[in-house]
C-alpha positions in Angstrom: 87.9 102.1 98.5 87.7 99.3 96.7 86.2 100.9 93.6 89.3 103.1 93.2 91.9 100.3 91.6 89.8 97.5 91.4 87.7 98.2 87.7 88.9 96.7 84.6 87.3 98.3 81.2 85.6 96.0 79.3 88.1 96.9 75.7 90.8 95.6 77.8 89.4 92.2 78.7 88.3 92.0 75.2 92.1 92.8 74.2 93.4 90.5 76.7 91.5 87.3 75.9 92.2 88.0 72.1 96.1 87.8 72.8 97.0 91.4 73.5 100.2 91.0 75.5 99.7 94.4 77.5 96.6 93.7 78.5 96.9 90.3 79.7 99.2 92.8 81.8 96.5 94.8 82.7 94.5 91.8 83.6 96.7 89.9 85.8 98.0 92.9 87.3 93.8 93.2 88.3 93.9 89.9 89.7 97.2 90.2 91.9 95.1 93.1 93.5 92.2 90.8 93.9 94.3 88.5 95.1 96.4 91.0 97.7 93.2 92.3 99.2 90.5 89.5 99.0 92.6 86.1 98.9 92.6 83.5 96.0 88.7 82.4 96.1 87.4 86.0 95.6 90.4 86.8 92.7 89.1 83.1 91.6 86.0 84.3 91.2 86.7 87.8 89.5 88.3 85.4 86.9 85.4 84.1 86.1 83.7 87.4 85.7 86.6 88.2 83.3 85.4 84.8 81.6 81.9 85.9 81.5 82.7 89.1 79.7 84.7 87.3 77.5 82.1 84.7 76.2 80.9 87.2 73.7 83.7 87.0 70.8 85.5 84.3 72.0 85.0 80.8 70.4 84.9 78.0 73.1 88.2 76.3 72.7 89.8 79.9 73.1 87.8 80.2 76.4 88.7 77.3 77.8 92.3 78.5 77.1 92.3 81.8 78.4 90.2 80.5 81.6 93.0 78.2 82.4 95.6 80.9 81.9 93.7 82.8 84.4 93.1 80.2 87.1 97.0 78.7 86.7 98.7 82.5 87.4 96.0 83.0 90.4 97.3 78.9 91.6 100.6 80.2 91.1 100.3 83.1 92.7 101.9 83.5 96.0 100.3 85.7 97.9 102.2 88.6 100.4 100.8 88.3 103.5 97.0 88.7 105.3 94.5 89.7 103.0 92.0 92.8 104.1 89.4 90.0 105.2 92.0 88.7 107.4 93.0 85.6 105.3 96.7 83.9 104.8 
C-alpha cells in the first residue's frame, strides 16, 4: 500500500534541508522509492512537495540549492525497470 512506505516526516524534511547528512539520505531513499514505484516524473512532483515544506524555514538561496540537489539526484538515478504504472 502506498502509505506504508512513502511517508516522510516533516522533521526529517527540515533536517535534510538544513544539511543533516542522515536526513538527506532518508529523503533520497524516499525519492528513490517514488522513482521505483511511480517513475521519475512523479518523483519530481514529490520533490516539489518536499521543497514546498522546506520554504517556511529556508532562505531563498538555500531553497534553490536544495531543489537543485534533489532534482540532480532524480536526474542521475537509474531506475531498475518497469514502475507500478507500467512506465520504463
